[in-house]
C-alpha positions in Angstrom: -4.0 36.9 -9.9 -7.6 36.1 -9.0 -9.7 39.2 -8.3 -9.9 38.8 -4.5 -9.6 41.7 -2.1 -7.8 41.6 1.2 -11.1 41.4 3.0 -11.6 37.7 2.7 -8.2 37.1 4.3 -8.7 39.5 7.3 -10.2 36.9 9.6 -7.9 34.1 8.3 -4.7 36.0 9.0 -5.9 37.6 12.3 -3.2 36.9 14.9 -0.5 35.9 12.4 2.4 38.0 11.0 4.5 35.5 9.0 4.2 32.4 7.0 6.7 29.9 5.7 6.3 28.5 2.2 7.9 25.2 1.3 8.0 24.8 -2.4 9.2 22.0 -4.6 9.6 22.4 -8.4 10.6 20.3 -11.3 13.5 21.9 -13.2 13.2 20.8 -16.8 16.3 20.1 -18.8 17.6 22.7 -21.2 16.1 22.8 -24.6 18.1 20.7 -27.1 19.6 22.5 -30.2 17.1 22.6 -33.0 17.8 20.6 -36.1 16.0 23.1 -38.3 17.4 26.2 -39.9 15.9 28.3 -37.1 18.4 30.0 -34.8 19.0 28.1 -31.5 17.3 29.4 -28.4 18.8 29.6 -24.9 15.4 29.8 -23.2 14.8 27.0 -20.6 11.2 25.8 -20.2 9.5 27.3 -17.1 9.8 25.6 -13.7 7.0 23.3 -12.9 5.1 23.2 -9.6 5.6 19.8 -7.9 4.1 20.7 -4.5 3.9 23.7 -2.2 2.8 24.0 1.5 2.1 27.3 3.2 2.4 27.3 7.0 1.3 30.2 9.2 3.6 30.8 12.2 1.7 31.0 15.5 2.5 33.6 18.2 5.9 32.9 19.8 7.2 30.9 16.8 10.7 31.9 15.6 10.9 32.9 12.0 13.2 30.4 10.3 16.1 31.5 8.0 16.2 30.7 4.3 18.7 28.0 3.1 21.8 29.5 1.4 20.6 27.9 -1.8 17.8 25.6 -2.8 18.1 21.9 -2.2 18.8 20.3 -5.5 18.5 16.7 -6.9 19.4 16.1 -10.6 18.2 13.1 -12.6 20.4 12.9 -15.8 18.5 14.0 -18.9 15.0 14.4 -17.4 15.8 17.4 -15.3 15.9 17.9 -11.5 14.0 18.7 -8.4 14.6 21.9 -6.4 13.2 22.6 -3.0 13.3 26.0 -1.2 12.0 27.5 2.1 10.8 31.1 1.9 9.4 33.5 4.6 6.6 35.8 3.6 4.1 38.0 5.4 0.9 36.0 6.2 -1.2 38.2 3.9 1.2 37.9 1.0 1.5 34.1 1.5 -2.3 33.8 1.2 -2.3 35.9 -1.9 0.4 33.7 -3.4 -1.5 30.6 -2.4 -4.7 31.9 -4.2 -2.9 32.8 -7.4 -4.6 31.6 -10.6 -2.8 28.6 -12.1 -1.9 30.4 -15.3 -0.5 33.4 -13.4 1.5 31.5 -10.8 5.1 32.5 -10.0 7.6 31.3 -7.4 7.1 33.0 -4.0 8.7 36.4 -3.5 10.4 36.5 -0.1 10.0 39.2 2.6 13.7 39.8 2.6 16.7 38.7 0.4 15.2 38.6 -3.1 17.2 36.3 -5.4 17.3 37.2 -9.1 16.5 34.3 -11.4 14.8 32.1 -8.8 12.3 34.3 -7.0 9.1 35.6 -8.6 9.8 33.7 -11.9 7.0 32.0 -13.9 5.9 28.6 -12.5 3.9 26.2 -14.6 1.0 24.4 -12.9 -2.1 22.4 -13.8 -5.6 23.5 -13.1 -6.1 23.6 -9.3 -9.4 22.8 -7.4 -10.1 23.6 -3.8 -10.9 20.9 -1.2 -12.7 22.0 0.9 -14.3 24.9 -1.0 -12.4 28.1 -0.3 -12.2 29.8 2.2 -13.4 26.9 4.4 -10.7 25.2 6.4 -11.0 21.9 8.1 -9.3 19.4 10.4 -8.3 15.8 9.4 -10.6 13.1 10.4 -8.7 10.0 11.5 -11.5 7.7 10.5 -15.0 7.9 9.0 -16.0 5.5 11.7 -15.4 7.5 14.9 -14.8 4.4 17.0 -12.4 2.6 14.7 -9.3 3.9 12.9 -9.8 2.1 9.6 -7.7 4.3 7.3 -5.0 6.9 7.3 -5.7 10.6 7.5 -6.4 12.4 4.2 -3.8 15.0 5.3 -0.3 13.9 4.5 1.5 15.8 7.3 2.6 14.2 10.5 1.6 17.1 12.7 0.1 16.8 16.2 -0.8 20.5 16.7 -4.1 22.2 16.6 -4.1 22.8 12.8 -6.7 23.5 10.1 -6.0 22.8 6.5 -7.2 23.5 3.0 -5.9 22.0 -0.3 -5.6 22.8 -4.0 -5.5 19.5 -5.9 -4.4 19.6 -9.6 -5.8 17.8 -12.5 -4.0 14.6 -13.7 -0.5 15.4 -15.1 2.3 13.5 -16.8 5.4 13.5 -14.7 9.0 12.6 -15.5 9.8 8.9 -15.0 11.6 9.6 -11.7 8.2 10.6 -10.3 6.4 7.4 -11.2 4.7 6.5 -8.0 4.8 2.8 -8.9 8.4 3.0 -10.2 11.0 0.8 -8.5 14.1 2.3 -10.2 16.9 3.8 -8.2 16.0 7.3 -9.5 12.4 6.9 -8.3 13.4 5.8 -4.9 15.9 8.7 -4.6 13.3 11.2 -5.8 10.6 10.3 -3.4 13.1 10.0 -0.5 14.4 13.5 -1.3 10.9 14.9 -1.4 9.8 13.2 1.9 12.9 14.5 3.6 12.5 18.1 2.6 8.7 18.4 2.0 7.6 16.1 4.8 5.2 14.3 2.5 5.3 10.7 1.4 4.1 11.1 -2.2 3.9 7.4 -2.9 1.3 7.2 -0.2 -0.3 10.5 -1.1 0.1 10.9 -4.9 -2.9 13.2 -5.2 -0.8 16.0 -3.8 1.7 16.0 -6.7 1.2 19.2 -8.6 -0.9 20.7 -5.8 -0.7 23.0 -2.8 -1.8 23.0 0.9 -2.4 25.7 3.4 -1.9 24.9 7.1 -3.2 27.4 9.7 -2.6 26.7 13.4 -5.2 28.0 15.8 -4.2 31.5 16.9 -5.3 30.9 20.5 -5.1 27.2 21.4 -1.6 25.6 21.6 -2.5 22.2 22.9 -5.3 20.0 24.4 -4.7 17.3 27.0 -7.2 14.7 28.0 -7.1 12.4 31.1 -9.2 10.7 33.8 -8.9 10.9 37.6 -10.3 7.8 39.4 -11.9 8.4 42.8 -12.1 6.1 45.8 -15.9 5.7 45.5 -15.4 4.2 41.9 -16.5 7.5 40.3 -14.3 9.3 37.9 -13.7 12.8 36.5 -12.9 13.4 32.9 -10.6 16.4 32.4 -9.7 18.4 29.3 -6.9 20.9 29.7 -6.4 23.6 27.0 -3.2 25.6 26.9 -3.1 28.9 25.0 -0.3 30.4 22.9 1.9 32.9 24.7 0.1 36.2 25.0 -3.3 34.8 23.8 -6.5 34.2 25.6 -9.0 31.3 25.4 -12.3 32.9 24.3 -15.3 31.7 22.3 -14.4 28.0 22.6 -16.7 25.1 23.1 -15.8 21.5 23.7 -18.0 18.5 22.8 -17.2 15.3 24.8 -18.3 11.8 23.5 -18.2 8.7 25.7 -19.1 5.1 25.1 -18.6 1.5 26.1 -18.1 -1.4 23.7 -19.8 0.2 20.7 -22.5 2.0 22.6 -22.6 5.8 22.8 -23.3 6.7 26.4 -23.0 10.5 26.4 -22.6 13.5 24.2 -22.0 16.8 26.0 -21.1 20.3 24.8 -19.7 22.7 27.4 -18.0 26.2 27.1 -14.3 26.3 27.7 -13.5 28.6 30.7 -10.6 31.1 30.5 -8.3 28.9 32.6 -8.8 26.1 29.9 -9.8 23.4 32.4 -13.0 21.4 31.7 -14.1 18.8 34.2 -16.9 16.2 33.6 -17.9 14.1 36.6 -19.2 10.6 36.2 -20.4 8.1 38.9 -18.8 5.3 37.0 -15.6 4.4 35.2 -15.1 6.1 31.8 -14.4 3.5 29.2 -13.7 5.4 25.9 -13.8 9.1 25.2 -13.3 11.5 22.3 -13.7 15.2 21.7 -14.5 18.0 19.1 -13.2 21.5 19.8 -14.9 24.4 18.1 -14.7 28.2 18.0 -17.8 30.4 17.4 -16.2 32.0 14.4 -13.4 29.7 13.2 -15.4 26.6 13.3 -14.0 23.1 14.0 -10.4 23.3 15.5 -9.8 19.7 16.5 -11.4 16.2 16.4 -10.2 13.0 18.0 -12.0 9.7 17.7 -13.1 7.8 20.8 -10.1 6.0 22.4 -9.6 3.9 25.5 -7.5 5.2 28.4 -4.5 3.2 29.4 -5.3 1.7 32.8 -3.1 -1.4 32.8 0.3 -2.1 31.4 2.2 -5.4 31.2 6.0 -5.3 31.1 8.2 -8.3 30.4 12.0 -8.5 30.3 13.8 -11.1 28.3 17.5 -12.0 28.2 19.4 -13.4 25.2 21.0 -16.7 26.2 22.6 -17.6 22.9 23.2 -16.1 19.5 24.0 -18.3 16.6 24.9 -17.8 12.9 23.0 -20.1 10.6 24.2 -20.9 7.1 21.9 -22.5 4.6 21.6 -22.8 0.8 19.4 -20.2 -0.7 17.7 -22.7 -3.0 17.6 -26.5 -3.5 19.9 -26.2 -6.6 23.1 -28.1 -6.4 25.3 -25.0 -6.8 23.1 -22.7 -4.7 24.9 -19.8 -3.0 24.9 -19.8 0.8 22.6 -17.5 2.8 23.5 -16.4 6.3 21.4 -15.1 9.2 21.6 -14.7 12.9 19.1 -16.2 15.4 18.7 -15.6 19.1 17.6 -17.9 21.9 15.6 -15.8 24.5 14.4 -16.6 28.0 11.9 -14.8 30.2 13.6 -12.9 33.0 10.7 -11.1 34.7 7.1 -10.1 34.2 5.2 -7.3 35.9 1.7 -5.8 35.7 1.0 -2.2 36.5 -2.5 -0.9 37.2 -5.8 -2.7 37.2 -8.0 -3.8 34.4 -11.3 -1.8 34.4 -13.4 -4.9 34.0 -12.2 -8.5 34.4 -15.6 -10.3 34.4 -16.3 -13.2 32.2 -19.2 -11.3 30.6 -16.9 -8.4 29.6 -14.5 -10.9 28.0 -17.3 -12.4 26.1 -18.1 -8.9 24.7 -14.5 -8.4 23.6 -14.3 -11.9 22.0 -17.5 -11.5 20.1 -16.6 -8.0 18.8 -13.2 -9.3 17.7 -14.8 -12.3 16.0 -17.2 -10.0 14.1 -14.3 -7.8 12.9 -12.5 -10.9 11.6 -15.6 -12.3 9.9 -16.2 -8.9 8.3 -12.6 -8.8 7.0 -13.0 -12.4 5.7 -16.2 -11.5 3.9 -14.7 -8.3 2.5 -11.8 -10.3 0.9 -13.9 -13.3 -0.1 -12.0 -15.7 2.1 -13.2 -19.2 1.1 -11.9 -22.5 2.4 -12.5 -25.8 0.5 -12.0 -29.1 2.3 -11.2 -32.5 0.9 -13.4 -33.7 -2.0 -15.1 -30.3 -2.6 -14.2 -30.3 -6.3 -17.7 -29.5 -7.5 -18.1 -26.7 -5.0 -14.8 -25.2 -6.1 -15.6 -25.4 -9.8 -18.9 -23.7 -9.2 -17.2 -21.0 -7.1 -14.8 -20.1 -9.9 -17.5 -20.2 -12.6 -19.7 -17.9 -10.6 -16.9 -15.2 -10.7 -16.5 -15.7 -14.4 -20.2 -15.3 -15.0 -20.2 -11.9 -13.4 -17.3 -10.5 -15.5 -18.1 -7.3 -17.4 -14.9 -6.4 -19.2 -11.7 -8.5 -18.6 -10.7 -11.9 -17.3 -7.0 -12.8 -16.6 -5.9 -16.2 -15.4 -2.4 -17.0 -14.3 -1.9 -20.7 -13.6 1.3 -22.7 -14.5 -0.8 -25.8 -15.0 -3.7 -24.4 -17.1 -4.3 -26.9 -19.9 -6.9 -28.2 -22.3 -9.5 -29.4 -19.7 -9.8 -26.0 -18.0 -11.4 -24.6 -21.2 -14.6 -26.6 -20.8 -14.4 -26.7 -17.0 -14.5 -22.9 -16.7 -14.5 -20.7 -19.8 -17.9 -21.8 -21.2 -19.5 -20.1 -18.1 -18.6 -16.7 -19.5 -21.8 -15.0 -20.6 -20.7 -11.9 -22.5 -18.8 -11.8 -25.8 -17.3 -8.4 -25.2 -15.1 -9.7 -22.4 -11.4 -9.8 -23.1 -9.7 -13.1 -21.9 -6.0 -13.5 -21.2 -4.5 -16.7 -19.9 -0.9 -17.2 -18.7 0.2 -20.9 -18.4 3.7 -22.3 -18.3 5.7 -25.1 -19.9 4.9 -27.2 -16.8 1.3 -27.6 -18.1 2.7 -29.8 -20.9 4.8 -32.1 -18.8 3.6 -35.4 -17.2 2.6 -34.9 -13.6 3.0 -37.5 -10.9 0.5 -38.2 -8.2 1.8 -36.8 -4.9 0.5 -39.7 -2.8 0.9 -42.8 -5.0 4.2 -41.9 -6.6 3.1 -43.1 -10.0 2.3 -41.1 -13.1 -1.3 -39.9 -13.4 -3.3 -41.4 -16.1 -2.9 -39.3 -19.3 -4.3 -39.8 -22.7 -1.7 -37.8 -24.5 1.9 -36.8 -24.2 3.4 -33.4 -24.1 2.8 -32.7 -27.8 -0.7 -34.1 -27.5 -1.6 -31.9 -24.5 -0.4 -28.8 -26.5 -2.6 -29.8 -29.5 -5.5 -30.5 -27.2 -5.3 -27.0 -25.7 -5.3 -25.5 -29.1 -8.2 -27.7 -30.2 -10.3 -26.8 -27.1 -9.6 -23.1 -27.7 -10.9 -23.5 -31.3 -14.1 -25.2 -30.0 -14.6 -22.4 -27.5 -14.1 -19.7 -30.2 -16.6 -21.4 -32.4 -19.4 -20.5 -30.0 -17.9 -17.4 -28.3 -16.8 -14.2 -29.9 -14.5 -13.2 -27.1 -11.0 -11.9 -27.7 -8.9 -14.7 -26.1 -5.1 -15.2 -26.0 -3.1 -17.8 -24.2 0.6 -17.4 -23.5 3.2 -19.8 -22.1 5.8 -18.8 -19.6 9.0 -20.7 -20.4 11.8 -18.2 -19.6 13.3 -16.8 -16.4 11.6 -13.4 -17.2 8.1 -15.0 -17.4 8.0 -18.1 -15.1 5.9 -17.9 -12.0 4.6 -20.1 -9.2 1.3 -18.9 -7.6 -2.1 -19.0 -9.1 -4.3 -16.0 -9.7 -7.7 -15.1 -11.1 -8.5 -11.5 -12.1 -12.0 -10.4 -13.0 -12.5 -6.8 -14.0 -9.4 -5.8 -12.1 -10.3 -7.6 -8.9 -7.7 -10.3 -8.2 -8.0 -13.6 -6.3 -5.2 -15.8 -5.2 -5.8 -19.5 -5.6 -4.1 -22.0 -3.2 -4.2 -24.7 -5.9 -4.2 -24.9 -9.7 -7.5 -24.9 -11.5 -7.0 -28.5 -12.6 -7.2 -29.7 -9.0 -8.7 -27.0 -6.8 -11.1 -28.5 -4.3 -9.7 -32.0 -4.4 -7.5 -31.3 -1.3 -8.0 -28.6 1.3 -7.1 -25.2 -0.1 -7.9 -21.5 0.1 -9.2 -18.8 -2.3 -8.9 -15.2 -1.2 -9.2 -11.8 -2.9 -6.1 -9.6 -2.7 -6.8 -6.2 -1.0 -4.8 -4.2 -3.6 -5.0 -6.5 -6.6 -4.2 -3.8 -9.1 -0.5 -3.8 -8.1 -0.3 -7.6 -8.3 -2.1 -7.6 -11.7 0.5 -5.1 -13.0 3.3 -7.5 -12.1 1.4 -10.4 -13.7 0.9 -8.5 -16.9 4.7 -7.9 -17.0 5.2 -11.7 -16.9 2.5 -12.1 -19.5 4.2 -9.6 -21.8 7.4 -11.7 -21.6 5.7 -15.0 -22.3 5.4 -16.8 -25.6 2.0 -17.0 -27.5 0.6 -20.5 -27.4 0.8 -20.9 -31.2 4.5 -20.0 -31.2 5.4 -22.3 -28.2 7.6 -25.3 -29.2 7.0 -28.3 -26.9 10.2 -30.1 -26.1 10.4 -33.6 -27.4 10.3 -36.3 -24.7 13.5 -38.2 -24.3 13.4 -41.9 -25.2 13.1 -44.3 -22.3 15.3 -47.3 -21.6 15.2 -50.0 -18.9 17.0 -49.3 -15.7 19.1 -52.3 -14.7 19.4 -51.1 -11.1 15.8 -50.5 -10.2 13.8 -52.3 -12.8 11.9 -49.2 -13.9 11.9 -47.1 -17.0 14.5 -44.3 -16.8 15.0 -41.3 -19.0 18.3 -40.7 -20.8 21.0 -39.6 -18.4 21.6 -36.2 -20.1 17.9 -35.4 -19.8 17.7 -36.5 -16.1 20.4 -34.0 -15.1 18.2 -31.0 -16.0 15.4 -31.5 -13.5 18.0 -32.6 -10.9 19.7 -29.2 -11.2 16.4 -27.5 -10.7 15.6 -29.3 -7.5 14.4 -32.8 -8.6 10.7 -32.0 -8.1 8.1 -34.6 -9.1 6.4 -32.0 -11.3 9.4 -32.1 -13.6 9.0 -35.8 -14.3 12.1 -37.2 -12.4 11.8 -40.9 -11.7 10.8 -41.5 -8.1 13.9 -43.5 -6.9 16.5 -41.2 -8.5 14.8 -38.0 -7.2 14.8 -39.4 -3.6 18.5 -40.1 -3.7 19.3 -36.6 -5.0 17.2 -35.0 -2.2 19.1 -36.9 0.5 22.4 -35.9 -0.9 21.4 -32.2 -1.0 20.0 -32.2 2.6 23.3 -33.3 4.1 25.4 -30.1 3.7 22.5 -28.0 4.9 22.3 -30.0 8.1 25.9 -29.4 8.9 25.9 -25.7 8.1 24.9 -24.4 11.6 27.7 -22.7 13.3 27.4 -21.9 17.0 30.3 -19.6 16.9 
């Protein structure tokens, strides 16, 4: 263990007798029989620390019993997860928590030692302290004290007066069932098992995998209550009521109160906490928002709450369900689509009541609220690059996309099912650096004739499907003649690679495009950056992996056309016409206008009759 005497722990454990250690370990599979001439070994690799939390028990808390045996979850050939709950003295628990990584063992209980599971070697990565030991801290709900913009950095859902310290491990390779991005059944079962027994959502807090945490409740303060008392003369008193643990006294405490109104800090007062725990702050006006920081002269910060409004008015509405119906509809537009069922309710307002009074109902106050809300929305729109293009803003849209490509430093990824030859000169020549890797995912739809949505006639094209394929290859060759970039184009043409939406990723930042690059800005559309684009990009790269390289893609031959005696238009061969009809008869698939309309009408009829009021 690390060479630390008991003196650094004396103040930390003052007022505490016991601690509970929750420990989760990865149990590796038994070693497979060696194929060499060496004799087989029965030694199992050491247990591996998955996570451990040490909780001091405050005065009056009952010491929990240990489970009859560890909770266990096995995952086939990759091992298992074991979770145990062990009671130790507070001093021994701190000593165990401070063990050096290379000397770590499973905890040794105060009573009921179990051979083979207690005090056995425990493998762990190199651990670093946050904050620096022996400093303890309280979670900050937000860096912005007036706006809760992010989740707490502490993973525990605990409302008590609690201080924490953490030991975070270096990056480690974990079994596949602990892949935080994994969607397999084993992954879901593993994380659910851990959240149930360790009270931590490791998908949301992956940095705690392989680490430890120490939670120390305040030895004196049990709870803090904050409320206001309105007076008849429009003045108010702000109260803070501190309640001690049984047998403890409130000494050496100070409370800092912060007040404000609509983004303006109006007061910042620090007062000592009396022995009865009741602090009163009188104001000649209504108190709009308030927060607090509770400190001890030796233990430091014990609690922090951001400024929040007090509930002064509540609206309650009651609705009754008049009718409940089961709706049946086809899942897709395919001819043999399975039926999807859901229930819908028709509701009506029964009563509406308002309790309390609004603190300020003036028009000026409402203007303040509206303006603040608008600024927040504008900030979010700017943060995620929300850009709207109206009709006939093609030039602006082209320049908007090119500007993003100009600023690329390492990678560009484009996913557009209609990316074709013209998009090479329209966009890619704007790239300024040869070291940028370019990957493009298009689809077989890019090589089919597309019909104008409004006119109902085929758009003017200078080449057929084969010609458009060759044109894309030719423009790529022209681009590569003047650019040294690594560029690859793949075509999605299977169920495992086809996609619908359009995306642009530059250096890992991902934008969603409301229209394909060949027509963006012609009609109203939206471009917006995705908040967590890395996850979307990972899915897109999976589609890209399953797609076919452009040079290996075989363009289907167009079916010969023959005159249609019924409508006077050219009609593709009957066998070829059935394929797009089975896929929904969309115009992008090249189905003749009259035939596609008839098919759509026939498919709508069963869906209209599928509502059952029973």
